[in-house]
C-alpha positions as CSV (number, residue, x, y, z in Angstrom):
1,M,-169.4,100.8,72.9
2,I,-170.7,103.6,70.3
3,G,-173.4,102.2,68.1
4,W,-173.1,103.3,64.7
5,A,-176.9,103.8,64.1
6,S,-179.2,106.6,65.9
7,P,-182.0,105.0,68.1
8,Q,-184.4,105.0,65.4
9,S,-182.4,103.5,63.3
10,R,-182.4,100.4,65.3
11,G,-186.0,100.0,65.3
12,V,-188.2,99.4,62.1
13,A,-186.2,101.3,59.3
14,P,-187.8,103.4,56.7
15,R,-189.8,101.9,53.5
16,G,-190.3,105.1,51.6
17,L,-187.8,104.3,48.9
18,S,-188.1,101.0,48.9
19,R,-192.0,101.5,47.9
20,R,-191.1,103.8,45.6
21,V,-188.8,101.2,43.5
22,I,-191.2,98.5,44.0
23,I,-194.1,100.6,42.4
24,A,-191.7,101.8,39.7
25,T,-190.4,98.3,39.3
26,A,-193.7,97.0,39.0
27,L,-194.8,99.4,36.2
28,F,-191.5,98.8,34.3
29,A,-192.1,94.9,34.7
30,L,-196.0,95.4,33.2
31,L,-195.1,97.3,30.7
32,M,-192.0,94.8,29.8
33,A,-194.5,92.4,30.2
34,A,-196.9,93.9,27.8
35,T,-194.4,94.5,24.9
36,F,-193.0,91.0,25.6
37,L,-196.2,89.5,25.0
38,L,-197.2,91.1,21.6
39,F,-193.7,90.4,20.4
40,A,-194.5,87.0,21.5
41,G,-198.2,87.1,19.7
42,A,-196.4,88.5,16.6
43,I,-194.0,85.7,16.6
44,A,-196.8,83.3,17.2
45,G,-198.4,85.0,14.2
46,L,-195.6,84.4,11.8
47,R,-195.3,80.9,13.3
48,H,-197.9,80.3,12.5
49,A,-198.0,81.5,9.2
50,A,-194.7,80.0,8.7
51,T,-196.3,76.8,9.8
52,L,-199.3,77.1,7.3
53,S,-197.2,77.8,4.5
54,G,-195.1,75.2,5.2
55,R,-197.9,72.6,5.3
56,S,-199.4,74.1,2.2
57,E,-195.7,73.3,0.7
58,E,-196.0,69.9,1.8
59,V,-199.8,69.4,0.5
60,L,-198.7,70.6,-3.0
61,A,-195.9,68.7,-3.1
62,A,-197.9,65.4,-2.0
63,S,-200.3,66.6,-4.4
64,N,-197.7,66.5,-7.2
65,R,-196.3,63.7,-6.3
66,L,-199.2,61.7,-6.5
67,D,-200.1,63.1,-9.7
68,R,-196.8,61.9,-11.0
69,L,-197.1,58.2,-9.9
70,V,-200.6,58.4,-11.4
71,V,-199.1,59.7,-15.0
72,E,-196.1,56.8,-14.7
73,L,-199.0,54.4,-14.0
74,Q,-200.2,55.5,-17.0
75,S,-197.4,55.9,-19.1
76,G,-196.2,52.5,-18.3
77,A,-199.1,50.6,-18.8
78,R,-199.6,52.6,-22.2
79,G,-196.1,51.7,-23.4
80,Y,-195.9,48.0,-22.5
81,Q,-199.3,47.6,-24.4
82,I,-198.1,49.5,-27.7
83,T,-194.3,47.5,-27.7
84,H,-194.7,44.6,-25.1
85,D,-191.6,45.6,-23.6
86,E,-190.7,44.6,-20.2
87,M,-188.5,47.7,-19.6
88,F,-191.8,49.9,-19.9
89,L,-193.1,47.9,-16.4
90,K,-190.1,49.0,-14.5
91,P,-191.5,52.8,-13.5
92,W,-195.0,51.3,-13.8
93,K,-194.1,48.7,-10.9
94,A,-192.4,51.2,-9.1
95,A,-195.5,53.6,-9.3
96,R,-197.8,51.0,-8.1
97,A,-195.7,50.3,-4.9
98,A,-195.3,54.0,-3.9
99,L,-199.0,55.0,-5.1
100,P,-201.3,53.7,-1.8
101,G,-198.3,55.3,0.8
102,Q,-198.5,58.2,-1.2
103,A,-202.6,58.4,-1.3
104,A,-202.0,57.8,2.8
105,K,-199.9,60.8,3.3
106,F,-201.8,63.2,1.0
107,R,-204.8,62.2,3.2
108,R,-202.7,63.1,6.1
109,V,-201.4,66.5,5.6
110,A,-204.3,67.7,3.7
111,A,-206.6,67.1,6.6
112,E,-204.0,69.4,8.5
113,I,-205.2,72.2,6.3
114,N,-208.7,72.4,6.8
115,P,-212.0,70.2,6.3
116,D,-212.5,71.1,3.1
117,Q,-209.4,70.0,1.7
118,A,-209.2,67.0,3.4
119,K,-212.3,65.9,1.7
120,R,-211.1,67.0,-1.6
121,A,-208.2,65.3,-0.7
122,D,-209.7,61.7,0.4
123,T,-211.7,62.1,-3.6
124,I,-208.2,62.3,-5.1
125,A,-206.6,59.5,-3.4
126,R,-209.8,57.5,-3.4
127,A,-209.8,58.2,-7.4
128,A,-206.3,57.5,-7.9
129,T,-206.5,53.9,-5.9
130,S,-209.7,53.2,-8.2
131,F,-207.1,53.8,-11.0
132,L,-204.8,51.7,-9.9
133,E,-206.7,48.8,-8.8
134,D,-209.5,49.2,-11.6
135,F,-207.7,50.1,-14.5
136,S,-204.4,50.1,-14.5
137,V,-203.4,47.1,-13.1
138,P,-205.9,44.8,-14.7
139,L,-204.7,46.3,-18.0
140,V,-201.0,45.1,-17.6
141,T,-202.2,41.5,-16.2
142,A,-204.2,41.1,-19.1
143,L,-201.0,42.0,-21.6
144,Q,-198.6,40.2,-19.7
145,Q,-201.2,37.2,-20.1
146,G,-200.6,37.5,-23.9
147,R,-204.4,38.4,-24.0
148,Q,-206.0,41.8,-25.1
149,P,-208.1,43.0,-22.5
150,G,-211.7,42.7,-22.2
151,V,-212.5,46.1,-24.4
152,S,-210.9,47.2,-27.4
153,S,-207.3,48.8,-27.0
154,A,-208.7,52.0,-27.9
155,Q,-211.4,51.6,-25.6
156,A,-208.7,50.9,-23.1
157,V,-206.8,54.0,-24.2
158,A,-209.6,56.5,-24.3
159,E,-210.6,55.2,-20.5
160,G,-207.3,55.3,-19.4
161,Q,-207.6,58.9,-20.8
162,R,-210.4,59.6,-19.5
163,R,-209.3,58.7,-15.5
164,L,-206.7,60.5,-15.9
165,A,-208.2,63.8,-17.3
166,A,-210.4,63.2,-14.3
167,L,-207.6,63.0,-11.9
168,R,-205.8,65.6,-13.5
169,S,-208.9,67.9,-13.2
170,D,-209.4,66.8,-9.3
171,F,-205.3,68.0,-8.8
172,D,-205.6,71.2,-10.2
173,R,-208.7,72.1,-8.4
174,F,-207.1,71.1,-5.1
175,V,-203.9,73.1,-5.9
176,T,-205.8,76.3,-7.1
177,V,-207.9,75.8,-3.6
178,Q,-205.0,75.4,-1.6
179,R,-202.7,78.1,-3.2
180,S,-205.9,80.3,-2.3
181,V,-205.6,79.2,1.2
182,T,-202.3,79.9,2.0
183,S,-202.5,83.0,0.3
184,H,-205.6,84.4,2.6
185,N,-203.2,82.6,5.7
186,Q,-200.2,84.5,4.9
187,Q,-202.0,88.0,4.1
188,R,-204.1,87.5,7.6
189,S,-200.7,86.9,9.4
190,L,-198.9,89.1,8.1
191,T,-201.7,91.9,8.7
192,A,-201.2,90.6,12.6
193,S,-197.8,90.8,12.7
194,R,-198.0,94.1,11.2
195,R,-200.4,95.4,14.0
196,A,-198.4,93.4,16.6
197,M,-195.5,95.2,15.6
198,A,-196.9,98.6,15.5
199,M,-197.8,98.2,19.2
200,A,-194.8,96.4,20.1
201,G,-192.8,99.6,18.9
202,A,-195.1,101.6,21.2
203,A,-194.6,99.6,24.2
204,A,-190.8,100.0,23.0
205,V,-190.8,103.4,23.2
206,S,-192.7,103.5,26.4
207,S,-190.6,101.4,27.9
208,I,-187.7,103.3,26.8
209,T,-189.1,106.4,28.5
210,L,-190.0,104.9,31.5
211,A,-186.7,103.6,31.7
212,L,-184.9,106.6,31.4
213,L,-187.3,108.1,33.8
214,F,-186.7,105.3,36.3
215,T,-183.4,105.3,35.6
216,S,-182.9,109.4,36.4
217,Y,-185.1,108.3,39.4
218,L,-183.1,106.1,40.9
219,T,-179.8,108.3,40.0
220,R,-181.0,111.2,42.0
221,A,-182.6,109.2,45.0
222,L,-180.1,106.4,45.0
223,V,-177.2,106.4,42.9
224,R,-176.2,110.1,43.6
225,P,-176.4,109.7,47.2
226,V,-174.5,106.7,47.1
227,R,-171.6,107.7,45.5
228,R,-171.5,110.6,47.6
229,A,-171.0,108.0,50.2
230,S,-168.3,106.4,48.9
231,I,-166.5,109.3,48.0
232,M,-167.2,110.4,52.0
233,A,-165.8,106.8,53.0
234,A,-162.6,107.1,51.2
235,D,-162.1,110.7,52.8
236,L,-163.4,108.9,55.9
237,A,-160.6,105.9,55.2
238,R,-157.9,108.3,54.6
239,G,-158.2,109.8,57.9
240,E,-160.6,112.9,57.5
241,L,-163.1,112.1,60.6
242,G,-164.5,115.9,60.3
243,V,-166.9,114.4,56.8
244,R,-170.3,114.7,57.0
245,M,-173.3,113.7,54.4
246,P,-176.4,116.2,54.4
247,E,-179.3,114.8,55.7
248,T,-181.6,115.4,52.9
249,S,-182.6,111.8,51.4
250,L,-185.6,109.8,52.3
251,G,-186.0,106.6,53.2
252,E,-183.2,104.5,53.2
253,I,-180.7,107.1,52.1
254,G,-181.7,108.8,54.4
255,L,-181.3,106.4,57.1
256,L,-177.7,105.5,55.3
257,E,-176.9,109.1,55.5
258,R,-177.7,109.6,59.4
259,S,-175.6,106.3,59.7
260,F,-172.6,107.7,58.0
261,N,-173.1,110.7,60.0
262,T,-173.6,108.7,63.5
263,M,-170.4,106.2,62.2
264,A,-168.3,109.1,61.4
265,R,-168.8,111.1,65.0
266,S,-168.4,107.5,66.5
267,L,-165.0,107.0,64.5
268,E,-163.9,110.8,65.7
269,M,-164.3,110.2,69.5
270,S,-162.6,106.8,69.1
271,H,-159.8,108.4,66.9
272,H,-159.7,111.2,69.9
273,R,-160.1,108.4,72.8
274,L,-157.4,106.3,71.3
275,C,-155.0,109.4,70.8
276,R,-155.4,110.1,74.3
277,I,-154.5,106.4,75.3
278,A,-151.6,106.3,73.0
279,D,-150.4,110.2,74.4
280,E,-150.6,108.5,78.0
281,Q,-148.9,105.6,77.0
282,A,-146.0,107.4,75.6
283,A,-145.7,109.4,78.7
284,L,-146.0,106.5,80.6
285,R,-142.8,104.7,78.8
286,R,-141.0,108.2,79.0
287,V,-141.3,108.2,82.7
288,A,-140.9,104.3,82.9
289,T,-137.7,104.8,80.5
290,L,-136.4,107.6,83.3
291,V,-137.1,104.8,85.9
292,A,-135.1,102.6,84.5
293,R,-132.3,104.5,83.4
294,G,-132.5,105.1,87.3
295,V,-131.9,108.7,87.1
296,S,-132.5,110.9,90.1
297,P,-135.6,110.9,92.3
298,H,-136.0,114.9,91.3
299,E,-135.6,114.1,87.7
300,V,-138.1,111.8,87.7
301,F,-140.8,114.1,89.8
302,E,-140.2,116.9,87.8
303,T,-141.0,114.8,84.4
304,V,-144.1,113.1,85.7
305,A,-145.6,116.3,87.2
306,A,-145.1,117.6,83.5
307,E,-146.1,114.7,81.5
308,L,-149.1,114.5,84.0
309,G,-150.3,118.1,83.9
310,H,-150.3,117.9,79.8
311,I,-152.2,114.3,80.1
312,L,-155.0,115.7,82.3
313,G,-154.9,119.1,81.2
314,A,-154.4,120.7,84.8
315,D,-153.5,124.1,85.2
316,F,-150.9,122.8,88.8
317,V,-149.0,119.8,89.3
318,V,-147.1,118.9,92.5
319,I,-145.6,115.7,94.3
320,N,-145.5,116.4,98.1
321,R,-143.3,114.2,100.5
322,F,-145.0,113.4,103.5
323,E,-142.8,114.1,106.8
324,P,-142.8,112.9,110.4
325,D,-144.0,116.6,111.7
326,R,-147.3,116.8,110.1
327,M,-145.9,118.8,107.6
328,E,-145.0,118.3,103.4
329,T,-142.2,119.1,101.3
330,V,-142.3,119.9,97.7
331,V,-140.2,117.5,95.7
332,G,-141.8,118.0,92.1
333,S,-144.5,120.6,90.5
334,W,-145.4,121.7,87.0
335,K,-147.8,124.4,85.9
336,S,-149.3,124.9,82.6
337,D,-148.1,128.1,80.1
338,E,-151.6,129.5,80.3
339,C,-151.5,130.3,83.6
340,G,-149.5,133.6,85.6
341,E,-148.9,132.0,88.6
342,A,-146.0,130.2,89.6
343,A,-146.3,126.4,91.2
344,P,-145.4,125.7,94.9
345,P,-141.4,126.1,94.8
346,V,-139.4,122.4,94.7
347,G,-138.0,122.3,98.8
348,S,-140.8,124.3,99.9
349,R,-142.9,123.1,103.2
350,W,-146.3,123.3,104.2
351,S,-148.3,122.2,107.3
352,L,-150.8,119.0,107.0
353,E,-153.0,120.6,109.6
354,G,-156.4,121.6,108.6
355,R,-159.3,120.1,105.8
356,S,-157.3,119.7,102.8
357,L,-157.2,116.9,99.9
358,E,-153.6,115.9,101.1
359,S,-154.2,115.2,104.9
360,S,-157.4,113.1,103.4
361,V,-154.8,111.3,101.4
362,E,-152.5,111.1,104.7
363,R,-154.7,109.8,106.8
364,T,-156.8,107.4,104.3
365,G,-154.5,106.2,102.0
366,R,-156.8,106.4,99.4
367,P,-156.9,108.6,96.4
368,A,-159.3,111.7,97.1
369,R,-160.5,114.7,95.3
370,M,-161.5,117.9,96.5
371,T,-164.4,120.2,94.6
372,D,-164.2,123.5,97.0
373,Y,-161.4,124.7,97.6
374,Q,-163.0,127.8,99.2
375,R,-163.0,125.8,103.0
376,A,-159.5,124.5,102.6
377,T,-157.7,125.2,105.3
378,S,-154.5,123.5,104.9
379,G,-151.2,124.9,103.8
380,I,-151.4,123.8,100.1
381,G,-155.4,124.5,100.5
382,V,-154.8,127.9,101.1
383,W,-152.2,128.5,98.6
384,A,-154.3,126.6,95.6
385,R,-157.4,128.9,97.3
386,T,-155.4,132.4,96.8
387,R,-154.6,131.1,93.1
388,G,-158.4,130.5,91.9
389,V,-158.5,126.7,92.1
390,R,-161.5,125.4,91.8
391,S,-161.1,121.5,92.1
392,G,-158.4,118.9,92.6
393,A,-157.9,115.3,92.7
394,G,-154.7,113.2,94.4
395,C,-153.4,109.7,94.7
396,P,-151.2,109.0,97.2
397,V,-147.4,107.7,96.1
398,V,-146.7,104.6,98.0
399,V,-143.2,103.4,98.9
400,E,-142.6,99.5,99.9
401,G,-146.1,99.6,101.5
402,R,-145.5,103.0,103.6
403,R,-147.3,106.2,103.0
404,W,-144.6,108.4,101.4
405,G,-146.7,111.3,99.7
406,V,-149.2,112.2,97.3
407,M,-149.7,113.6,94.1
408,I,-152.5,116.4,92.9
409,A,-153.7,118.2,90.1
410,F,-155.4,120.9,90.3
411,T,-157.5,123.2,87.6
412,T,-159.1,126.4,87.6
413,A,-161.8,125.6,85.3
414,E,-165.8,126.0,86.6
415,E,-166.1,121.9,85.3
416,P,-165.2,119.6,87.7
417,Q,-162.6,117.8,86.5
418,P,-163.4,113.9,84.9
419,E,-164.6,111.0,86.6
420,G,-161.8,108.5,86.3
421,I,-158.8,110.8,86.7
422,E,-157.4,109.2,89.9
423,A,-157.2,105.9,88.1
424,R,-155.3,107.4,85.4
425,M,-153.0,109.3,88.2
426,T,-152.3,106.0,89.5
427,E,-150.1,104.3,87.0
428,Y,-147.8,107.7,87.4
429,T,-147.7,107.2,91.2
430,E,-146.7,104.0,90.9
431,L,-143.7,104.8,88.6
432,V,-143.2,107.6,91.3
433,G,-142.8,105.0,93.9
434,T,-140.5,102.6,91.9
435,A,-138.6,105.5,91.6
436,I,-138.2,106.6,94.9
437,A,-137.6,102.6,96.1
438,N,-134.8,102.3,93.5
439,A,-132.9,105.8,94.5
440,E,-133.1,104.5,98.2
441,T,-131.9,101.2,97.1
442,R,-129.2,102.5,95.1
443,A,-128.3,104.6,97.8
444,K,-128.2,102.1,100.4
445,L,-126.3,99.9,98.2
446,T,-123.7,102.5,97.3
447,A,-123.5,103.3,100.7
448,A,-122.5,100.3,101.6
449,R,-120.2,99.3,99.0
450,A,-118.3,102.7,99.9
451,R,-118.3,101.2,103.7
452,L,-116.7,97.8,102.4
453,V,-114.0,100.2,100.2
454,A,-113.2,102.1,103.2
455,A,-113.0,99.4,105.7
456,S,-110.6,97.4,103.2
457,D,-108.4,100.9,102.6
458,E,-108.6,101.2,106.3
459,T,-107.4,97.7,106.9
460,R,-104.8,97.8,104.3
461,R,-103.7,101.5,106.1
462,R,-103.6,99.5,109.2
463,I,-101.6,96.3,108.1
464,E,-99.1,99.1,106.8
465,R,-98.7,100.7,109.8
466,D,-98.5,98.1,112.0
467,L,-95.6,96.6,109.6
468,H,-93.6,99.6,109.3
469,D,-94.0,99.9,113.0
470,G,-93.5,96.8,114.3
471,A,-91.8,94.2,112.1
472,Q,-89.6,96.7,110.0
473,Q,-88.5,98.1,112.9
474,R,-87.5,95.3,114.7
475,L,-85.9,93.9,111.8
476,V,-83.8,97.1,111.2
477,S,-82.6,96.9,115.1
478,L,-81.8,93.1,114.6
479,G,-79.6,94.4,111.5
480,L,-78.0,96.8,113.6
481,E,-76.9,94.7,116.4
482,L,-75.6,92.0,114.2
483,R,-73.3,94.5,112.4
484,A,-72.4,95.3,116.1
485,A,-71.6,91.9,116.7
486,E,-69.9,91.6,113.4
487,A,-67.4,94.5,114.2
488,V,-66.4,92.8,117.8
489,V,-65.2,89.6,116.0
490,P,-61.8,88.9,117.0
491,D,-59.3,88.5,114.4
492,G,-59.1,85.0,113.2
493,Q,-62.9,84.2,113.2
494,N,-63.2,85.0,109.7
495,T,-65.8,82.7,109.1
496,L,-68.2,83.6,111.9
497,R,-67.6,87.5,110.5
498,E,-68.6,86.0,107.0
499,R,-71.6,84.4,108.8
500,L,-72.7,87.4,110.2
501,S,-72.3,89.5,107.4
502,T,-74.3,87.2,105.2
503,T,-77.2,87.2,108.0
504,V,-77.0,91.1,107.7
505,E,-77.5,91.0,104.6
506,G,-80.4,88.7,104.4
507,L,-82.2,90.6,106.9
508,S,-81.9,93.4,104.5
509,G,-82.9,91.6,101.8
510,V,-86.3,90.2,104.2
511,L,-86.9,93.8,105.3
512,E,-86.7,95.5,101.3
513,D,-89.3,92.5,100.9
514,L,-91.4,93.6,103.6
515,Q,-91.4,97.0,102.5
516,E,-92.4,96.4,99.0
517,I,-95.3,94.2,100.8
518,S,-96.0,97.4,102.8
519,R,-96.3,99.8,99.8
520,G,-98.4,97.3,97.9
521,L,-101.1,97.7,101.0
522,H,-100.8,101.0,100.8
523,P,-97.9,103.5,99.7
524,A,-96.8,105.6,102.4
525,I,-95.7,108.2,99.6
526,L,-99.8,108.4,98.6
527,S,-100.7,109.5,101.9
528,K,-97.9,112.0,102.8
529,A,-97.1,113.5,99.3
530,G,-100.5,112.8,97.1
531,L,-101.4,111.1,94.0
532,R,-98.9,112.5,91.4
533,P,-96.0,111.6,93.3
534,A,-97.3,108.2,93.8
535,I,-98.0,107.3,90.7
536,K,-94.7,108.7,89.4
537,T,-93.1,106.4,92.0
538,L,-95.4,103.4,90.6
539,A,-94.3,104.1,87.0
540,R,-90.7,104.0,88.2
541,R,-90.8,100.6,89.6
542,A,-93.0,99.1,86.9
543,G,-91.4,96.6,84.6
544,I,-92.6,98.5,81.2
545,P,-92.1,102.0,80.3
546,V,-95.3,104.0,81.6
547,E,-96.1,107.3,79.8
548,L,-97.8,109.5,82.4
549,E,-99.9,112.3,81.7
550,L,-100.9,113.7,84.8
551,N,-103.0,117.1,84.5
552,I,-103.4,117.5,88.2
553,D,-101.6,119.4,90.7
554,G,-103.3,119.2,94.3
555,R,-104.5,117.0,96.7
556,L,-107.8,115.0,95.9
557,D,-110.1,113.2,98.5
558,E,-108.5,110.6,100.1
559,R,-110.8,107.6,98.9
560,I,-110.7,109.0,95.4
561,E,-106.6,109.2,95.4
562,V,-106.5,105.5,96.7
563,A,-109.1,104.4,94.0
564,V,-107.3,106.0,91.4
565,Y,-103.8,104.6,92.5
566,Y,-104.9,101.2,92.6
567,I,-106.4,101.5,89.1
568,V,-103.3,102.6,88.0
569,A,-101.5,100.1,89.7
570,E,-104.0,97.2,88.6
571,A,-103.8,98.2,84.8
572,V,-99.9,98.2,84.8
573,T,-99.5,94.7,86.5
574,N,-102.2,93.3,84.1
575,A,-100.2,94.8,81.1
576,T,-97.0,93.8,82.4
577,G,-98.1,89.9,83.4
578,H,-101.0,89.2,81.0
579,A,-101.4,91.1,78.3
580,S,-97.5,91.2,76.9
581,A,-97.3,95.1,76.6
582,S,-94.4,96.9,75.6
583,V,-96.0,100.6,77.2
584,V,-98.5,101.8,79.2
585,R,-100.1,105.2,78.6
586,V,-101.7,107.2,81.9
587,R,-103.6,110.4,81.3
588,L,-105.3,112.2,84.3
589,D,-107.5,115.3,84.2
590,V,-110.1,116.9,86.4
591,V,-112.8,118.2,84.4
592,D,-116.6,118.9,85.1
593,E,-116.4,118.5,88.7
594,G,-114.9,115.3,88.5
595,I,-111.9,113.6,87.5
596,S,-111.3,111.4,83.9
597,L,-108.7,108.7,84.0
598,R,-107.7,106.8,81.2
599,V,-105.3,104.1,81.3
600,E,-104.1,102.5,77.8
601,D,-101.6,99.5,76.7
602,D,-100.4,98.2,73.5
603,G,-100.6,94.6,74.8
604,T,-102.6,91.6,73.0
605,G,-106.8,92.5,74.6
606,G,-109.0,90.1,76.0
607,A,-109.4,91.2,79.6
608,I,-112.8,90.4,80.7
609,P,-114.5,91.4,83.9
610,D,-114.6,87.9,85.8
611,P,-116.5,87.5,88.7
612,G,-114.4,84.5,89.4
613,G,-110.8,86.2,89.7
614,S,-110.5,88.9,87.8
615,G,-109.1,92.2,89.2
616,L,-111.3,94.1,87.2
617,I,-114.3,93.2,89.3
618,G,-112.4,94.9,92.2
619,L,-111.9,98.1,90.4
620,K,-115.2,98.2,88.8
621,D,-116.8,97.9,92.8
622,R,-114.1,100.9,94.0
623,V,-115.2,102.9,91.2
624,E,-119.1,102.5,91.3
625,A,-118.7,102.8,95.6
626,L,-117.6,106.2,94.8
627,G,-120.4,107.0,92.3
628,G,-118.2,106.8,89.0
629,T,-118.2,104.5,86.2
630,I,-115.8,102.2,84.5
631,E,-115.3,101.0,80.9
632,V,-113.5,98.3,79.7
633,D,-112.4,97.9,76.2
634,S,-110.2,95.2,75.4
635,P,-110.7,93.2,72.1
636,D,-108.7,90.2,71.2
637,G,-105.4,90.9,69.5
638,T,-105.2,94.5,70.2
639,C,-104.7,97.2,73.0
640,T,-106.7,97.7,76.0
641,R,-108.2,100.3,77.5
642,L,-109.9,101.6,80.6
643,D,-112.0,104.9,81.0
644,I,-113.0,106.0,84.3
645,R,-115.3,109.0,85.5
646,I,-115.3,109.6,89.2
647,P,-117.0,112.7,90.4
648,L,-115.7,114.9,93.1
649,W,-118.0,114.5,96.1
650,P,-120.7,117.1,97.0
651,G,-118.8,120.0,99.0
652,R,-115.3,118.8,98.2
653,S,-113.3,120.2,95.7
654,P,-109.4,119.8,95.0
655,R,-106.8,121.3,97.7
656,Y,-104.7,122.9,95.9
657,G,-100.8,123.4,97.2
658,A,-101.1,120.9,99.9
C-alpha cells in the first residue's frame, strides 16, 4: 500500500510554525491581558468612586432625615406647649419612635466613609438622642400631666432652641465635610480613570497593530497555503491528478504541502493502476463474450492476441498449438502498429526442437520467460532473434487437462517484461482453453446429430425402398393375378366375378395407401428429380392452397434437400391440422453461400417447440445438425412464420443443370 506521507513525516513532525504561532499568540494574549487589566482598573476606580458617591449621598440623606426628626420633635413639643392640642403630638410621637433607629443608621453609614466622619456622626447621634430623652420627652410629659416644667416656659423654649441650634450646627459641619470628602474622592477617581483610559487606549492601539501583524503573518504563512491546498484539492477531486503544490512553506504547512504532493502522486499511480485493471477486465469481458457466443476458435485466437498485446504493451503476440510430431502451428498472431516486421502467419508450422521458451512450456506445463533470444534455437526462437526481440513471456494453454499449446508475448525493448506478466496472461489462456473445449464439444455434438439425422434418413430411404421393391410389387402381382382370375370366371358366376373385382379394388386401395406411406418416409421424386419438383408435388397434395416461390434451379446437397423438404412438409401439416390456416406461403432462396427458407401461414398461431412431442423440435435438431438456424415466430391469434438459414457445406455448391 502506498502511504500518504513521506518517511520524514511519519517521524516527529516539524513544529516551526507552531512555535511562531504560540509566541505570537502569547504576546498578543499578554498585551490583551494588560489592556484588560487597565480597563478593569479604570472600571474598578469608577465603581469605587460611584460607591463612595453613593455612600456620601446615603450619609447625607441619613443626616437630613435625622435633622428633620429633631426639628419635628422641637416643633411638635412647642405646638403642644402653646395650644395643648393633641394633634401636635402625632408628628412628635412619630419622630420619637423613628429617631433611635435613624440615629443608629446614621452612625453605620457614616462609619463606612472614614473614621473622622464616623466620630462626628456619633457625636451628632448622641446629641440628638440626648435632645429627645433629656429635653423633649420630659417637656411633653410635664405638659400632659397638667403642670409646667421645672423651668419657665421661656426658659424651656430657649433651651430647646439652644439645643436645636447646636445640633443644626453639627449637622451643617458634618455635611460640609462630607461634601468636601465626596468631591475629593470623585476628583481622584476621575484622574485615575483618565490615566487608565489613556493607557488602555494605547494598549488597544498596540493590540490592533499586533493583531494586524499577526493576521498578516497567519494569512501569509497559513491561510494562503491552506486556501491554495483547498483549491488544488478541489482540482484533485475533479480528476486533475497532475496538480502539485510548491513546497516553499515552513513547519507544518510545509509538511502539508509535501503530504499533499505525495497524496496526489499516490492517487495518480492508483488511478493508472485502476485504469489498467479496468482495461484488462474490459478486454477479458470482450473475450469472454466471444467465447460465450460460441464464435469460431480462430476469431477467439485473433481477439485474444490483439487484446493481450494492447494490455501488456507487447510488440508481438502468438498463440501456437502443439502438434504430435514435435511441431507447433500458429493459430493466432498480432503485432503492434509501431513494428515494421510482420508477425508469424497463421497456419505456419515451426519446430519445437532446440532451446526455446515454448519448448520449456511444452515440457513442464508451467509459465516461462526468456530474456536472451541470442541463444534461442527453436523455429519461433530464431524468428524472434532475427526480428530484434529481446525478451518473451509464455503461458501454457490447457484444454481439458492436456497441454494444447502456448501463448507468447514478445517485446523488443531493452528492459525485461515486468514481474507478474505471466499471471495476467493466465486469465486469457484459460479463456482460450475454454473456447477450444467448447468448439470441440460443439463439433462433436454437431457431428453426432448429423450422424443421427443421416441414419434416420437412411433408415427412411431403406424402408421406402423395401416397401417399393417388396410389398408394393407383390401387391401389384397379386392384383394382376386376381384380374386374370376374374377374366376366366364362367358365365353365370356373377357373384364370384363381383367378389374378385371388389378384392382387386381393395388391393388397389391398399397399394395406394402403401405408396402414400412410402412417399411420407422418403419421397422418391426428391431423390430422382430434386427439391423443386418434390415441393411442388407436396403442395398439390396439401389440403389447403400452398403458394410457392422457389428461387432455385439446380440440385443441392442431399441432406440439405431432405431437411428442406421435411421442414415444408411439417409446416404444411401443422397449418392444415392445427392452425386452421387457409393458405401457406413458401419462399426458398440461395443467398450468401447458404439457403434461406421462409414458411408462413395465416392460421391461429401458438406453435411452440415442445420437447414433449412437437414436430418443431425434430426440425430444429435437423437444421442445427447441418450448422443452420431456425427461428419460430408464432404468437397466439396470428400467423406462424418459420425462418431457416442453412449454410452450403464447405466445398459444396449447387449442382446446376442436374
